C-alpha positions in Angstrom: 130.2 91.3 109.8 127.9 88.3 110.5 125.9 89.2 107.3 129.2 89.2 105.2 130.2 85.8 106.5 126.7 84.4 106.0 126.7 85.7 102.4 130.1 84.0 101.8 128.8 80.8 103.3 125.8 80.8 100.9 128.0 81.5 97.9 130.4 78.7 99.0 127.6 76.2 99.3 126.3 77.1 95.8 129.8 76.9 94.4 130.4 73.5 95.9 127.1 72.3 94.6 128.0 73.5 91.1 131.4 71.8 91.3 129.7 68.6 92.4 127.2 68.7 89.5 130.1 69.4 87.1 132.0 66.4 88.4 129.0 64.2 87.9 128.7 65.4 84.3 132.4 64.6 83.7 131.9 61.1 85.1 128.9 60.6 82.8 130.9 61.8 79.8 133.8 59.5 80.7 131.6 56.4 80.3 131.5 55.2 76.7 128.0 54.0 76.8 126.7 57.2 78.3 128.6 59.2 75.7 127.0 57.2 72.8 123.5 57.7 74.3 124.0 61.4 74.7 125.4 61.7 71.1 122.5 59.7 69.7 120.0 61.8 71.7 121.6 65.0 70.6 121.3 63.9 67.0 117.6 62.9 67.3 115.1 65.3 65.8 111.9 66.3 67.6 110.0 63.9 65.4 112.2 61.0 66.6 111.6 62.0 70.2 107.8 62.1 69.7 107.9 58.8 68.1 109.3 57.1 71.2 113.0 57.8 71.2 115.1 58.3 74.3 115.0 61.9 75.6 118.1 64.0 76.3 118.9 64.3 80.1 117.9 67.6 81.6 121.4 68.7 82.5 122.7 67.9 79.0 119.8 69.9 77.5 120.5 72.9 79.7 124.2 72.7 78.9 123.6 72.6 75.2 121.2 75.5 75.3 123.7 77.5 77.4 126.4 76.9 74.7 123.9 77.8 71.9 122.9 81.0 73.6 126.5 82.3 73.8 128.8 81.9 76.8 129.1 85.7 77.2 125.5 86.8 77.8 124.5 83.4 79.3 127.3 83.6 81.9 126.1 87.1 82.9 122.6 85.9 83.3 123.7 82.9 85.4 125.8 85.2 87.5 122.7 87.3 88.2 120.9 84.2 89.3 123.7 83.0 91.6 124.2 86.4 93.3 120.4 87.0 93.5 119.8 83.6 95.1 122.8 84.1 97.5 121.3 87.5 98.7 117.8 86.0 98.9 118.9 83.0 101.0 121.0 85.3 103.3 117.9 87.5 103.8 115.7 84.4 104.6 118.2 83.1 107.1 118.5 86.6 108.7 114.7 87.0 108.9 114.3 83.5 110.4 116.7 84.4 113.2 114.8 87.7 113.6 111.5 86.1 114.5 110.6 86.3 118.2 107.7 85.0 120.2 106.6 88.5 121.3 103.7 87.3 123.5 106.2 85.2 125.5 108.7 88.1 125.6 106.1 90.6 126.8 105.1 88.2 129.6 108.7 87.8 130.7 109.2 91.6 130.6 106.1 92.1 132.8 107.4 89.5 135.2 110.9 91.1 135.2 109.4 94.5 135.9 107.4 93.1 138.8 110.4 91.4 140.3 113.5 93.5 139.5 112.2 96.7 137.9 113.6 98.4 134.8 117.1 97.0 135.1 115.8 93.4 135.1 113.7 94.1 132.0 116.7 95.6 130.3 118.9 92.6 131.1 116.1 90.3 129.7 115.9 92.3 126.4 119.7 92.5 126.1 120.0 88.7 126.3 117.2 88.1 123.8 117.9 88.1 120.0 115.7 89.7 117.4 114.7 93.2 116.4 111.7 93.3 118.8 114.0 92.8 121.8 116.4 95.4 120.5 113.5 97.9 120.2 112.4 97.1 123.7 115.9 97.6 125.1 116.3 101.0 123.4 112.9 102.1 124.9 113.8 100.9 128.4 117.1 102.7 128.3 115.1 106.0 128.2 112.4 105.1 130.7 113.7 107.7 133.2 113.0 110.4 130.6 109.3 109.7 130.5 106.8 107.6 128.6 106.6 110.0 125.7 110.4 109.8 125.1 110.1 106.0 125.3 107.4 106.0 122.7 109.3 108.2 120.3 112.4 106.0 120.8 110.5 102.9 120.0 109.1 104.4 116.8 112.5 105.7 115.7 114.4 102.5 116.4 111.7 100.5 114.8 112.5 102.4 111.5 116.1 101.4 112.0 115.3 97.8 112.4 113.1 97.9 109.3 116.0 99.3 107.3 118.2 96.4 108.6 115.6 93.8 107.5 115.3 95.4 104.1 119.0 95.6 103.6 120.0 93.8 100.3 116.6 93.9 98.7 117.6 96.7 96.3 120.3 94.4 94.9 117.9 91.5 94.4 115.5 93.9 92.6 118.5 95.0 90.5 119.2 91.4 89.4 115.5 90.9 88.7 115.6 93.8 86.2 119.1 93.1 84.9 118.6 89.4 83.9 115.8 90.0 81.3 117.6 93.1 80.1 120.7 91.1 79.4 118.5 88.5 77.7 116.9 91.1 75.4 120.3 92.6 74.6 121.6 89.2 73.7 118.6 88.7 71.5 119.1 92.0 69.7 122.8 91.2 69.1 121.9 87.7 67.9 119.4 89.1 65.4 122.0 91.6 64.1 124.4 88.7 63.6 121.7 86.7 61.8 121.1 89.6 59.4 124.8 89.9 58.9 124.9 86.2 57.9 122.0 86.7 55.5 123.8 89.7 54.0 127.0 87.6 53.5 125.1 84.7 52.0 123.3 87.0 49.6 120.1 85.0 50.1 117.3 84.7 52.7 117.7 81.0 53.6 115.3 79.6 56.1 118.1 77.7 57.8 120.1 80.9 58.4 117.1 82.9 59.6 115.7 80.1 61.9 119.1 79.2 63.3 120.0 82.8 64.1 116.6 83.6 65.6 116.7 80.5 67.8 120.1 81.3 69.2 119.0 84.9 69.8 115.8 84.0 71.7 117.6 81.6 74.0 119.1 84.5 76.0 115.7 86.1 76.4 114.2 82.8 77.7 117.1 82.4 80.2 116.8 86.0 81.4 113.0 85.7 81.9 113.4 82.4 83.8 116.0 84.0 86.1 113.9 87.0 86.7 110.8 84.9 87.6 112.8 82.7 90.1 114.3 85.8 91.8 110.9 87.5 91.8 109.4 84.6 93.8 112.1 84.9 96.4 111.8 88.7 96.5 108.0 88.5 97.2 108.5 85.9 99.8 111.0 88.0 101.6 108.7 91.0 101.5 105.9 89.0 103.0 108.2 87.9 105.8 109.2 91.5 106.4 105.6 92.7 106.5 104.7 90.1 109.1 107.7 91.1 111.3 106.9 94.8 111.0 103.3 94.2 112.0 104.5 92.1 114.9 107.0 94.9 115.9 104.3 97.6 115.9 101.8 95.5 117.9 104.4 94.5 120.5 105.6 98.1 120.8 102.1 99.3 121.7 101.9 96.5 124.2 105.2 97.5 125.7 104.1 101.1 126.2 100.9 99.9 127.9 103.0 97.7 130.2 105.3 100.6 131.1 102.3 102.9 131.8 100.9 100.3 134.2 104.3 99.9 135.8 104.7 103.7 136.1 101.3 104.0 137.9 102.3 101.4 140.4 
């Protein structure tokens, strides 16, 4: 349930940011001077820009390319970006809260075992957040069944915690594959429409071919950009999970050693 509300919060923040950006664009369009500058910049050719003319603002250029690429496919690609980023940010927040100072936790567990025994150690793990503390708690629950059972429990519950940390990554990988696929599909459809225009005109005009190809390739560029952005977040999340998993394995071995020493005493 916490994950669901976290995901909604991330989506809400992104939606508010988008509305704020849209409001700023409307204010800029409302000003006559800004409108004239945008119109003049849009009408400038690339040669005029290279010769020292005023460049088009970035948000206006992105907006114009979005319209040229076609609202249908471009909207789907932007939706992949928004959903993928929302899932990625939710995973990063979840993994940030999952990080635990295992050395400090093991020292506290050893002190709790010396002072209050297994029950004190279980209370300490129950009141500590993070997957490492949850694994320790599950192992301590079965201490009376023997060290071998504790070790098997720690290994099994470690797999459960790994699955929880990797939850949602399959959807991010789906959006990484889906965004360029939608871009290629838009390109193919745009090329078909360009050839239809050539057929209707009855002549291979450079303007018709170049215009149709440019519009068709915009969707591919957008899809590849979205895939690259999500891929960076995906790899970063994987690296965080790898670090946490190594920390979990190392600390689990240390816990077993601590319980063996406590059992001998």
